N, C-alpha and C positions, 0 to 999 in steps of 0.2 A: 243157710244157716249151718255152721260147722256140727258135726257130729258131737265134738266134746272141746271143753275147754280145760287146760290146765293153768291155775293161777299161781303166781309164784310172786310171793309178798317177800321184799328185800328191803336192807337199811345198810349202807356203808360197806357192802361186799361187793363191789364192781367187779373185782377179781374174779368172783365165783359165778357171774352171771351169763357168759358166753357158753361156758360148759352146761349148765343147769338148762339155758334155752334150748341147746342142741339136744340135751336127754329128753326134754319134754316133746320136740318135734318127732322125734324117731320111735316115740312110745306109740304113737299112732298114725294111722293113714290119713284122718281128717282131724287135725287137732288144732286149735286156736289156742296160742300161748298169749296169757296176760299177764304182765308184770307191773306189779304195783309197788312203787318207789315210796318208801314211806319215809319222807322229808329227808333223804339221804345228802350228805354233804360231800361227796366224793365224785368219782365219775361216773356214778350210775346213770344219770340223764345223758351223758354223753353218748356211752356204750348203746344205751335203749333206741335213742333218736336215730342212730346210724343203722339199726336194722328195721326195715320197712314191712318186715313180714310178723311182726309182734303188734299186739295191743299194749301201750305204754300209758299209764297213768302215774301221775305225780302228786304227791301228797305235800303241801306246804307246812302242815303241821303232824307231828309226829302221832299216830293211831294206834301202834301196836299191831302185831299180827293180826288179831281178830278183827279189829278195824279195817287194818289194809286188806284182808280176805272179804270182808263184806263189800268194800268200794270193788275189789276185782270181779266180785258174782254180779255188781250191777252192771259193770262195763263188759260183762262177756255176754256170749250168744249161744254157746254148746247147749246140745239136750242132756250132755251128762257133763259132770264137775268133776274134776279133782285138784287137790293142793298138792304143791311140790315145795319144799324147803330149797332155797339156793344152793346148800351144800350136799344135798342128796343126790342119790342117781335112780333115775328110772329107766329099766331095761327096755330095749327095744321090742317093739310090737305088744308090750305087756297090756295097753290101755285097751287095745283092739280085742285083746283076749278076754279081757275081763267084761268088756262091753257086748261081746258076742253072747256070752252066758247071761247078763243082764237082760239082754233084748228077747231071750227066750221065756223068760220068768218075770210075767208082767205084775205079780203080787210083791215082788221085792223091789224095795227103793235104793238099796245100796250093796255094791260087793265091794268086800276087801280080800287081800291075800298076805302071804307072809313077806317078812322084810329079813334081810341079813344085816344084822346089827353090827356096826363097826367102830372101835374106838377110836380116839384122835390119833393113835400112834400107827393106825392102818389095820390092828386085828380084828378080823372077823370071826363072828360067832354063830352057831347053828340059827337057822331061820326062826323067826318070831312072829306069832306063838305058834309052839309046837302041836298044840291043839288047836283047830278052827272051828269053833261053834258056828253054828247058821240056822236059819228058820226063825222061830221067836226067840230071840237073844236079850231081851230086853231086862231079865232078871239076872243073868249073867254079866250084862254091861254095868248093871248098878252095883255090883261088887268090886269090878276091875276093869279097866280100859285095855281089851286084848287087841284093838284094831289099830295098828300103824297109821298114822294120818296120810301119809303119802302113799299108801296102798288103796284108799278107799275111793271110790267111784259110784257117784250118786247121782239120781235122776234131779233135773233142775226144777221139774215140776213139783216135787215133793216138799219145796221151801215153801210154796204158798199154805200149806198146811201146818208145817212145822216152825217156820221163821228163820232167820239168819244166825248167825253166831251171835253169841253173849259176851262183848268185849268188855265186860266188868269181871271176867275171872280169867284172866291171862294164865296160859299154862294148861288150862283144862276146858278150854272153849271148843275145841273139837270131839272132845269125850262127851260133853253135853249135847252136842248137835248129833251126835250118834245115837245117845239115848233118847232124844225126841224122837228120831227117824225110827228107831226100835220099837217105840211105844205105838207107832201106827202100821208100819210096814215091816213085812220080811226082810230078812239080811241073808246075803248069800256069801260064800267063802270058797276062794280058790287055794287049795293048799298047794301052792307054790312060790316061790318068792319072784316079787317083782320089782324089787327096789334093794338099794343098799341105804341103810337108815343109819347116819351118822351121828353119834351121842358123845357125851362126856360121862365117864365112870369114875369110881373112887381110886383106881390105878391110875388115871392121869391127872389126878388133883385138879380137876376141872367140874365136879360137882357142883350143881348150882346151889349158891346159898338160901335160894327162894324155895326150897324143897319143902319145908314146914308150912311155908305160906299157902304153896300150892295144895298141900293137903288140907289145911284150913278152908280153902275156898272149896274144895271138895265137901267137906264136913258140911259146911252152912248150905252148900247146893243141895245136898242129900236131903236135909232137913225140910229146908225152907223151900223148895221146888220138886226134886224129883218125887217125894213121898206125895206131892198133890197133883202129880200126873193122873189122868182119868184111870187108867188101869190099873196103877199102883193103889192110889186112894182108895178103889171099889175091892181090895184083896182083902183077905183076912188077916187080922192083927199078926197073927203067928207068921204068915207068910213075908209081911213088912218086916217084922222083927228079924226073921232069919237073913234077910237082905242087908239087914243094917250089921247084923253079925258078920257075915261075909264081908262086907266093906270095912268093918273095924280092923277085923282080924288082918286083912291085908296090909292095911296103911299101918296099923301098929307094928307089923314086923316090918315094913319099910323104915319107919322112924327109928326104931330098935337098931336096925342096921346102920342108919345116919348116926346115930348116937355113938355107936361102937367104933364106924370110920373115922368121927371127929376126935374120939378120943387117941385113936392110934396116929394122927397126926397133931396130939395135943390142942386140940381145938375145944378147950373146956367150955366156953361160951356155947358153941353148936352143939356139943353133946349135950348140955343141959336143956337146952331150948328143944331138942329134937325129944329127950325123955319126958319132959313135962308136957309137950304136946301128946306124945303117945299116951300118958296117963290121962289127959284131959279128953280123948278120943274115947275111949271106953276101957276103965281100967281092968275089967274081966277080960277083955281082948288082949291087953297087954301081958295079963298074967298067963294066959295060952300060949302067946309067943315066946314068953320067957320058959315055960314048961317044955317046949318042942326043941328050944335052944340048948337045953341044959343036959343034954345025953351026951355021952363018951366022944363019940364022934363028931359032934358039931363042936364040943370044946377043944378037942386037938385041931381041929380046922380054924378056930380062932385064934389059937396060941400060934399056930402056923403062920398066920395070916400076918401076924405083928411084926414079924420079922422081914417082911418085903411087900412092896406096893403089887408085884405081880400075883403074889400070894393072896393078897387082899381081895383083888379080883376074882380068885378061884375060889373064896370064900363065900362072895356073892352068889356063885354060881351054885355053890351047896345049897344054900338055904332058899334057892328057887326051886332046889328038888325036893326041899322038906315040904315046901308049900303044894308042889303038883301032887306029892304023895299022899297029902292031907285032903285034898278037895277031890 
């Protein structure tokens, strides 16, 4: 049995696969690479079938990232599991480094680390998260997802207690899994980058149009499922209210940012949708965010950002500082 399995879910991005497979192999000394082809119509099958040193699973019907990863979990054999997006970079020997720490801490089921975020234009940003909570992180995870998915390594054995990924909540399925793991087990953190996490930004013009939908998934999941987890359900009303306030503040800020970013691009429909979602999420949280944003320094940043896409990206970094200074 291999020590670890890295699962790569992919669809119609065959040009990225050879590099992703190479990074996965180099990340550890005893790694099984599992590629799940989510019904691709390009050269993915041909590339994977020519590599005899991977486990290749072809899906004939599109299942989405979470569904494909669940199939990968069933096909894998490693004691430890990690996910890798086909466009991300795992650093050499980083998996071994994390497993060595997890091996020495039996009460913990998951270890994560920092990721260097990278814009589509190749511009890199400081490692995320800047702070790396560890231990009992359940309540912090309920307010925000600070675990870069590709940096997480977890014990296969814990899945028998917490279950698989929920493929009905695309985009936050990893966050939901981390919360269920943290509800039962300790979580460790390695405050060093182990990957490059490529993502879209307002400056790139590639921000997902589904952001509002993702936040709505999170709101429903919080209310319908996370509050019913045994440790959460048995806590005081004030503790649960505090967690909801933290969740609402974080996502109201994100939605207000989405609205401003959309206005800057004259996308009135998306701006309106984002603003209404923020109001529906928690009216008092929205007011709190707006109070934070209406100081002179913030207004100057907003005005400057309206003139260029680069400044727009800098503005978002400014608002992240506002959040960190508040919490």
